[in-house]
C-alpha positions as CSV (number, residue, x, y, z in Angstrom):
1,X,10.4,-9.5,-21.9
2,X,10.4,-9.1,-17.8
3,X,9.6,-6.1,-16.2
4,X,10.7,-4.4,-13.4
5,X,7.3,-3.7,-11.0
6,X,8.4,-0.7,-8.3
7,X,6.3,0.0,-5.5
8,X,6.5,2.4,-3.1
9,X,8.1,0.3,-0.5
10,X,10.6,-1.0,-2.5
11,X,11.5,2.4,-3.7
12,X,11.5,4.3,-0.3
13,X,14.4,1.8,1.1
14,X,16.3,2.4,-1.9
15,X,16.2,6.3,-1.9
16,X,17.2,5.7,1.9
17,X,20.5,3.9,0.8
18,X,18.9,0.6,2.3
19,X,19.4,-1.3,-1.3
20,X,19.8,-4.5,0.3
21,X,16.4,-4.5,2.2
22,X,14.9,-3.2,-1.0
23,X,16.5,-6.3,-3.0
24,X,15.0,-8.5,-0.5
25,X,11.7,-6.6,0.0
26,X,11.3,-6.7,-4.1
27,X,12.2,-10.5,-4.6
28,X,10.0,-11.4,-1.4
29,X,13.1,-13.2,0.2
30,X,12.1,-12.4,3.8
31,X,9.1,-10.3,5.9
32,X,10.3,-6.8,6.6
33,X,7.7,-4.8,8.9
34,X,8.9,-2.0,10.5
35,X,6.6,-0.7,13.7
36,X,5.3,1.8,11.8
37,X,4.0,-0.5,9.0
38,X,2.2,-2.5,11.6
39,X,0.8,0.3,12.7
40,X,-0.3,1.2,9.8
41,X,-2.4,-2.5,9.2
42,X,-3.9,-2.0,12.0
43,X,-5.2,1.4,11.5
44,X,-6.0,0.1,7.9
45,X,-8.1,-3.0,9.3
46,X,-10.4,-0.9,11.9
47,X,-11.5,1.9,9.4
48,X,-11.6,-1.1,6.3
49,X,-14.2,-2.9,8.9
50,X,-15.4,0.6,9.7
51,X,-16.1,1.6,5.7
52,X,-17.8,-1.7,4.9
53,X,-19.9,-2.1,8.1
54,X,-21.2,1.4,8.1
55,X,-20.5,3.1,4.4
56,X,-18.8,6.0,6.0
57,X,-15.4,7.4,6.4
58,X,-14.4,7.0,9.9
59,X,-14.8,9.9,12.2
60,X,-11.0,10.8,12.0
61,X,-12.0,11.5,8.3
62,X,-15.4,13.8,9.1
63,X,-17.8,10.6,9.5
64,X,-19.4,11.5,5.6
65,X,-21.9,8.9,4.2
66,X,-20.2,6.7,1.0
67,X,-21.7,5.3,-2.1
68,X,-20.5,2.3,-3.0
69,X,-17.2,2.6,-0.7
70,X,-14.1,0.3,-1.4
71,X,-11.7,0.4,1.7
72,X,-8.7,-0.8,-0.5
73,X,-7.7,-1.3,-4.4
74,X,-4.3,-2.3,-6.2
75,X,-3.2,0.0,-9.3
76,X,-0.8,-0.9,-11.3
77,X,0.4,2.1,-13.9
78,X,2.3,1.1,-17.0
79,X,5.6,4.1,-17.0
80,X,7.9,2.2,-20.2
81,X,7.3,-1.0,-21.7
82,X,10.0,-2.3,-18.7
83,X,8.4,-0.9,-16.1
84,X,5.4,-0.6,-14.2
85,X,4.4,1.3,-10.9
86,X,2.3,-0.9,-8.3
87,X,0.6,0.9,-5.4
88,X,-2.3,-0.5,-2.8
89,X,-4.6,2.6,-2.4
90,X,-6.3,2.1,0.7
91,X,-8.1,3.6,4.3
């Protein structure tokens, strides 16, 4: 059985009326990167390096020590036989 794998990015495009972009993202037909997405990637990379190297939160988040830190985790939640929600939880 084929499943629909929904993601925040695709659902946001669809909800905003950008159905064509949502379809392109879902089927990975073209790379789509907004300036905000690029900035988020750059912050994520900076924070992931900090977390990995220091085992502390970045100063922007208080700088507390972390035990066994993970900067990114992919999560898949089965919502129905035909529907999964996919997300990458990151710093």
